[in-house]
C-alpha positions as CSV (number, residue, x, y, z in Angstrom):
1,X,-46.7,8.9,127.6
2,X,-44.6,6.4,129.5
3,X,-41.2,5.5,128.0
4,X,-41.2,2.2,126.2
5,X,-38.8,-0.3,127.9
6,X,-36.2,-1.9,125.7
7,X,-36.9,-5.6,124.9
8,X,-34.6,-8.4,125.9
9,X,-32.7,-8.5,122.6
10,X,-31.9,-4.8,122.9
11,X,-30.7,-5.2,126.5
12,X,-28.5,-8.1,125.5
13,X,-27.2,-6.0,122.6
14,X,-26.6,-3.2,125.1
15,X,-24.6,-5.4,127.4
16,X,-22.6,-6.8,124.5
17,X,-21.8,-3.1,123.6
18,X,-20.8,-2.3,127.2
19,X,-18.5,-5.2,127.6
20,X,-17.2,-4.8,124.0
21,X,-17.7,-8.5,123.2
22,X,-15.9,-8.3,119.9
23,X,-12.8,-7.1,121.7
24,X,-13.0,-9.8,124.3
25,X,-13.3,-12.5,121.5
26,X,-10.2,-11.2,119.8
27,X,-8.2,-11.2,123.1
28,X,-9.3,-14.8,123.8
29,X,-8.2,-15.9,120.3
30,X,-5.0,-13.9,120.7
31,X,-4.2,-15.7,124.0
32,X,-4.6,-19.1,122.4
33,X,-2.6,-18.3,119.3
34,X,0.2,-16.7,121.3
35,X,0.2,-19.8,123.5
36,X,0.6,-22.2,120.6
37,X,3.0,-20.2,118.4
38,X,5.0,-18.0,120.8
39,X,4.7,-18.6,124.5
40,X,4.3,-22.3,125.2
41,X,7.5,-24.4,125.0
42,X,8.1,-25.8,121.5
43,X,8.3,-29.4,122.8
44,X,4.6,-29.3,123.9
45,X,2.2,-30.9,121.3
46,X,-0.4,-28.4,119.9
47,X,-3.2,-30.7,121.0
48,X,-2.0,-30.6,124.6
49,X,-1.8,-26.8,124.6
50,X,-5.2,-26.2,122.9
51,X,-7.0,-28.7,125.2
52,X,-5.2,-27.7,128.4
53,X,-7.9,-27.2,131.0
54,X,-5.8,-24.7,133.0
55,X,-5.1,-22.6,129.9
56,X,-8.8,-22.6,129.1
57,X,-9.6,-21.4,132.7
58,X,-6.9,-18.7,132.4
59,X,-8.4,-17.4,129.2
60,X,-11.9,-17.7,130.6
61,X,-10.9,-15.8,133.7
62,X,-9.2,-13.2,131.7
63,X,-12.3,-12.6,129.5
64,X,-14.5,-12.2,132.6
65,X,-12.2,-9.8,134.3
66,X,-11.8,-7.8,131.0
67,X,-15.6,-7.7,130.6
68,X,-16.0,-6.4,134.2
69,X,-13.3,-3.9,133.5
70,X,-15.3,-2.5,130.5
71,X,-18.4,-2.3,132.7
72,X,-16.7,-0.3,135.5
73,X,-15.0,1.9,132.9
74,X,-18.4,2.5,131.2
75,X,-19.9,3.4,134.6
76,X,-17.3,6.0,135.4
77,X,-17.1,7.4,131.9
78,X,-20.8,7.7,131.3
79,X,-20.8,11.6,131.3
80,X,-17.8,11.8,129.1
81,X,-19.1,9.2,126.6
82,X,-22.4,11.0,126.3
83,X,-20.4,13.8,124.7
84,X,-17.9,11.8,122.7
85,X,-20.1,8.8,121.7
86,X,-23.8,9.8,122.0
87,X,-25.1,7.0,119.9
88,X,-23.1,4.2,121.6
89,X,-24.0,5.7,125.0
90,X,-27.7,5.6,124.1
91,X,-27.4,1.9,123.4
92,X,-25.3,1.3,126.5
93,X,-27.8,3.0,128.7
94,X,-30.6,0.6,127.8
95,X,-29.3,-1.3,130.8
96,X,-29.5,0.5,134.1
97,X,-26.4,1.5,136.0
98,X,-27.5,-0.7,138.9
99,X,-27.7,-3.7,136.7
100,X,-24.2,-3.0,135.3
101,X,-22.7,-2.7,138.8
102,X,-24.4,-5.9,139.8
103,X,-23.0,-7.7,136.8
104,X,-19.6,-6.1,137.5
105,X,-19.4,-7.7,141.0
106,X,-20.8,-11.0,139.7
107,X,-18.2,-11.3,137.0
108,X,-15.4,-10.5,139.4
109,X,-16.6,-13.0,141.9
110,X,-16.9,-15.8,139.3
111,X,-13.5,-14.9,137.9
112,X,-11.8,-15.3,141.3
113,X,-13.7,-18.5,141.9
114,X,-12.4,-19.9,138.6
115,X,-8.9,-18.7,139.3
116,X,-9.0,-20.5,142.7
117,X,-9.3,-23.8,140.8
118,X,-6.1,-23.0,138.9
119,X,-3.7,-22.0,141.7
120,X,-3.4,-19.5,144.6
121,X,-1.0,-17.5,142.4
122,X,-3.7,-17.1,139.9
123,X,-6.0,-15.8,142.5
124,X,-3.4,-13.2,143.5
125,X,-2.7,-12.3,139.9
126,X,-6.4,-11.7,138.9
127,X,-7.3,-10.0,142.1
128,X,-4.5,-7.5,141.5
129,X,-5.7,-7.2,137.9
130,X,-9.2,-6.4,139.0
131,X,-8.0,-3.8,141.5
132,X,-5.7,-2.2,138.9
133,X,-8.6,-1.9,136.4
134,X,-10.8,-0.3,139.0
135,X,-8.1,2.1,140.1
136,X,-7.5,3.1,136.5
137,X,-11.2,3.6,135.8
138,X,-11.8,5.5,139.0
139,X,-8.8,7.7,139.2
140,X,-5.7,7.0,137.1
141,X,-7.2,7.6,133.7
142,X,-7.8,11.2,134.6
143,X,-4.1,11.8,135.1
144,X,-1.8,12.9,132.3
145,X,0.7,10.3,131.1
146,X,-0.2,7.9,133.9
147,X,-3.6,7.2,132.3
148,X,-2.1,6.2,129.0
149,X,0.7,4.2,130.5
150,X,-1.7,2.3,132.8
151,X,-4.2,1.6,130.0
152,X,-1.4,0.1,127.8
153,X,-0.1,-2.1,130.6
154,X,-3.6,-3.3,131.5
155,X,-4.2,-4.2,127.8
156,X,-1.2,-6.5,127.6
157,X,-1.7,-8.0,131.1
158,X,-3.9,-11.0,129.9
159,X,-0.9,-12.2,127.9
160,X,1.3,-12.1,131.0
161,X,-1.1,-14.5,132.7
162,X,-0.3,-17.0,130.0
163,X,3.4,-16.2,130.1
164,X,3.5,-16.8,133.9
165,X,1.6,-20.1,133.5
166,X,4.2,-21.5,131.0
167,X,7.2,-19.8,132.7
168,X,8.8,-19.2,129.3
169,X,11.4,-16.4,129.6
170,X,12.5,-16.4,125.9
171,X,13.5,-13.0,124.6
172,X,11.2,-13.2,121.6
173,X,8.2,-13.0,124.0
174,X,9.3,-9.7,125.4
175,X,10.0,-8.3,122.0
176,X,6.5,-9.2,120.8
177,X,5.1,-7.7,124.0
178,X,7.1,-4.5,123.5
179,X,5.7,-4.1,119.9
180,X,2.1,-4.8,121.1
181,X,2.6,-2.3,124.0
182,X,3.8,0.4,121.7
183,X,0.9,-0.2,119.3
184,X,-1.6,0.0,122.1
185,X,0.0,3.1,123.5
186,X,-0.3,4.7,120.1
187,X,-4.0,3.7,120.0
188,X,-4.6,5.2,123.4
189,X,-3.0,8.5,122.4
190,X,-5.0,8.6,119.2
191,X,-8.2,7.9,121.2
192,X,-7.3,10.9,123.4
193,X,-7.1,13.1,120.3
194,X,-10.4,11.8,119.2
195,X,-12.1,12.3,122.5
196,X,-10.6,15.7,123.5
197,X,-14.0,17.5,123.6
198,X,-15.5,15.2,126.3
199,X,-12.2,14.8,128.1
200,X,-11.9,18.6,128.4
201,X,-15.5,19.0,129.6
202,X,-15.1,16.3,132.3
203,X,-11.6,17.5,133.4
204,X,-9.7,14.4,132.2
205,X,-6.1,15.6,132.1
206,X,-5.1,13.7,128.9
207,X,-2.1,14.7,126.9
208,X,-4.1,16.6,124.2
209,X,-6.1,18.4,126.9
210,X,-3.1,19.3,129.0
211,X,-0.5,20.1,126.4
212,X,-2.3,20.4,123.1
213,X,-2.7,18.3,120.0
214,X,0.7,19.2,118.6
215,X,2.6,17.6,121.4
216,X,0.3,14.6,121.3
217,X,1.2,14.2,117.6
218,X,4.9,14.5,118.4
219,X,4.6,11.8,121.0
220,X,2.7,9.6,118.5
221,X,5.6,10.1,116.1
222,X,8.1,8.9,118.7
223,X,6.0,5.9,119.4
224,X,5.9,5.0,115.7
225,X,9.7,5.4,115.5
226,X,10.2,3.3,118.7
227,X,7.9,0.6,117.3
228,X,10.5,0.1,114.5
229,X,13.0,-1.3,117.1
230,X,11.1,-4.5,118.0
231,X,10.2,-4.9,114.3
232,X,13.8,-4.9,113.2
233,X,14.7,-7.3,116.1
234,X,11.9,-9.7,115.1
235,X,12.8,-9.6,111.4
236,X,16.5,-10.1,111.7
237,X,17.1,-12.0,115.0
238,X,14.2,-14.5,115.2
239,X,12.6,-16.9,112.8
240,X,9.1,-15.5,112.4
241,X,8.2,-17.5,109.3
242,X,5.7,-15.7,107.0
243,X,4.7,-13.3,109.8
244,X,7.7,-11.2,108.6
245,X,5.3,-10.0,105.9
246,X,2.9,-8.7,108.6
247,X,5.7,-6.7,110.3
248,X,6.6,-5.1,107.0
249,X,2.9,-4.4,106.2
250,X,2.5,-3.1,109.8
251,X,5.4,-0.7,109.3
252,X,3.7,0.6,106.1
253,X,0.4,1.1,107.9
254,X,2.2,3.0,110.7
255,X,3.9,5.2,108.1
256,X,0.5,5.9,106.5
257,X,-0.9,6.6,110.0
258,X,1.8,9.1,110.7
259,X,1.3,11.0,107.4
260,X,-2.4,11.2,108.0
261,X,-2.0,12.1,111.6
262,X,-0.2,15.4,110.9
263,X,-3.0,16.3,108.4
264,X,-5.8,15.5,110.8
265,X,-7.7,17.9,113.0
266,X,-11.3,16.7,113.3
267,X,-12.8,14.0,115.5
268,X,-13.8,12.0,112.4
269,X,-10.2,11.9,111.1
270,X,-8.9,10.8,114.5
271,X,-11.6,8.1,114.6
272,X,-10.5,6.8,111.2
273,X,-6.9,6.7,112.5
274,X,-8.0,4.9,115.7
275,X,-9.7,2.3,113.6
276,X,-6.7,1.9,111.4
277,X,-4.6,1.1,114.4
278,X,-7.2,-1.3,115.7
279,X,-7.2,-3.0,112.3
280,X,-3.4,-3.3,112.5
281,X,-3.5,-4.9,116.0
282,X,-6.3,-7.4,115.1
283,X,-4.5,-8.3,111.8
284,X,-1.4,-9.0,113.9
285,X,-3.4,-11.4,116.1
286,X,-4.4,-13.6,113.2
287,X,-1.1,-13.3,111.5
288,X,0.4,-15.2,114.4
289,X,-0.7,-18.2,112.4
290,X,1.9,-17.3,109.8
291,X,4.8,-18.0,112.2
292,X,4.5,-21.7,111.3
293,X,2.3,-22.3,108.3
294,X,3.2,-26.0,108.2
295,X,1.9,-26.4,111.7
296,X,-1.3,-24.8,110.8
297,X,-1.8,-27.0,107.7
298,X,-0.9,-30.2,109.4
299,X,-2.6,-29.7,112.7
300,X,-5.5,-27.3,112.2
301,X,-6.7,-27.8,108.6
């Protein structure tokens, strides 16, 4: 009997899964919130920031590039994901590889076209970003240490696009970026522990594959300890408003993560820890609103 072709709804759902639309939405929201409460100069009115056409184009370009990045990453990781995430891979494969590649090139072309309407520097920035994502997906992610470091840098790069646009060099921005970078690095390391079976089968030289889970857990412990440095700086050196409570809660979450990490050994347990870190990161995005509650009440509500 001929195989029944998936309908349009399933294909759209498959594409949404491939580009991880939920992640892209969170990143776009995070770029706007970071712009209003952290990155943009304080003298700029909120309305001018939110309705800034160039900021909108930067966020839009970022989302298109990130979506294309997820597509090319999905393309190169298809064999590994079939082992690590068979159900998700089944959904992702409802759209052909040829269609995914075509969409990858279309998204990149459109993103560069939009960037050209902002500035030549934006074109250079996003062209380099696209190339870096491809290089990571094609080669770098298979290399021990380099893969994790590159993935973490690429994850925070969209925020640097906004940072460069506003040319704000305040120390608080770098401290926030450092904390986010450490959380993402911890998530990547946990993901490697979760996906060790597929990584080993496809010869991905991740830290757990190359050196074992014990060393990976020791490195995760160091990352948790290092994350305490920007937390202390943000709590005692800068006025973070009610977001201080997030950093305290985040430290408690990381402590819980650490306790559970050393007791974990199965894929399911590492998946739970991975989701705990994702929750911590997403919670941090929306807690940016707590930096200035009066601003939220007066301008947004």
